[in-house]
C-alpha positions as CSV (number, residue, x, y, z in Angstrom):
1,M,46.9,-91.5,-30.7
2,A,49.4,-90.8,-33.5
3,R,46.9,-88.6,-35.2
4,Q,46.4,-86.5,-32.1
5,L,50.2,-86.1,-31.6
6,R,50.5,-84.8,-35.2
7,L,47.4,-82.5,-35.0
8,R,48.5,-80.9,-31.7
9,D,52.2,-80.9,-32.7
10,I,53.1,-82.3,-29.3
11,G,56.8,-82.6,-28.7
12,G,59.1,-83.6,-25.9
13,I,59.0,-86.6,-23.6
14,I,55.6,-88.2,-23.8
15,V,54.2,-91.0,-21.6
16,I,51.1,-92.9,-22.6
17,D,49.3,-95.0,-20.1
18,F,47.6,-98.2,-21.4
19,I,45.7,-99.2,-18.3
20,D,45.2,-102.9,-17.5
21,M,47.0,-104.3,-20.5
22,E,48.3,-107.4,-18.9
23,P,49.0,-110.0,-21.7
24,K,52.4,-109.3,-23.2
25,V,51.1,-110.2,-26.7
26,N,48.6,-107.3,-26.5
27,R,51.3,-104.9,-25.3
28,E,53.5,-105.9,-28.2
29,A,50.7,-105.5,-30.7
30,V,49.8,-102.0,-29.4
31,A,53.5,-100.9,-29.5
32,S,53.8,-102.2,-33.0
33,A,50.7,-100.4,-34.2
34,L,51.8,-97.2,-32.5
35,R,55.2,-97.4,-34.2
36,Q,53.6,-98.1,-37.6
37,A,51.2,-95.2,-37.2
38,L,54.1,-92.9,-36.2
39,S,56.3,-94.1,-39.1
40,R,54.2,-91.9,-41.4
41,D,55.0,-88.8,-39.2
42,K,57.6,-86.4,-40.7
43,T,59.0,-85.5,-37.2
44,R,61.7,-87.5,-35.4
45,T,60.0,-89.9,-33.0
46,Q,61.4,-92.6,-30.8
47,V,59.0,-95.1,-29.2
48,F,60.1,-97.4,-26.4
49,D,58.5,-100.7,-25.4
50,I,55.5,-100.8,-23.1
51,S,56.6,-101.3,-19.5
52,E,55.1,-103.9,-17.1
53,L,52.9,-101.1,-15.7
54,G,51.4,-100.4,-19.2
55,L,53.3,-97.2,-19.9
56,V,54.8,-96.3,-23.2
57,E,57.6,-93.7,-23.2
58,M,58.4,-91.8,-26.3
59,T,60.2,-88.7,-27.5
60,R,59.0,-86.5,-30.3
61,K,60.6,-83.4,-31.8
62,R,58.1,-80.6,-32.5
63,V,58.4,-79.2,-36.0
64,N,56.4,-76.0,-35.9
65,E,56.5,-73.1,-33.5
66,G,54.3,-73.2,-30.5
67,L,51.1,-71.3,-30.1
68,L,52.7,-68.4,-28.1
69,E,55.4,-67.9,-30.8
70,S,52.8,-67.9,-33.6
71,V,50.6,-65.2,-32.1
72,S,53.2,-62.9,-30.6
73,S,56.6,-61.4,-31.3
74,V,59.6,-60.2,-29.4
75,C,59.4,-56.6,-28.2
76,S,61.4,-54.4,-30.6
77,V,62.0,-51.7,-27.9
78,C,63.4,-53.7,-25.0
79,D,64.4,-56.9,-26.9
80,V,64.8,-58.9,-23.7
81,G,62.5,-61.7,-24.8
82,I,59.2,-60.2,-23.5
83,R,56.6,-61.1,-26.0
84,R,53.8,-58.8,-27.2
85,G,50.6,-60.1,-28.7
86,D,49.2,-59.7,-32.2
87,W,46.9,-56.8,-31.8
88,S,44.1,-58.3,-34.0
89,L,44.0,-61.3,-31.6
90,V,44.0,-59.0,-28.6
91,A,41.1,-57.0,-30.1
92,A,39.1,-60.2,-30.9
93,D,39.7,-61.4,-27.3
94,I,38.4,-58.0,-25.9
95,S,35.4,-58.1,-28.2
96,T,34.5,-61.7,-27.1
97,T,34.9,-60.8,-23.4
98,M,32.7,-57.7,-23.8
99,E,30.0,-59.7,-25.6
100,T,30.1,-62.3,-22.8
101,L,29.9,-59.7,-20.0
102,C,27.3,-57.5,-21.7
103,T,24.9,-60.1,-23.1
104,P,23.0,-60.6,-19.8
105,L,22.4,-56.8,-19.6
106,F,20.6,-56.7,-22.9
107,V,18.6,-59.9,-22.8
């Protein structure tokens, strides 16, 4: 779980559902293992105890910019926060779409 949070750079309020984890000893062990795994994380993370319903609530601050910010930029003409895409990514997307649409015609 901790590895996926780091790989995907997930941030915000996160709720994890551990279904049917009734014994309190097991809930405490899982919460402890999660805290230990997240202790190696460089981002600020706060993990709360597992509730009676088997839910773990946590907060995590995202370190890197999101996907939208990494592939786009603010328009220099209007500068009102409208983002325009990276043209190489747009061209690759058009190329992929055309290949998908045209392949049945040439097979």
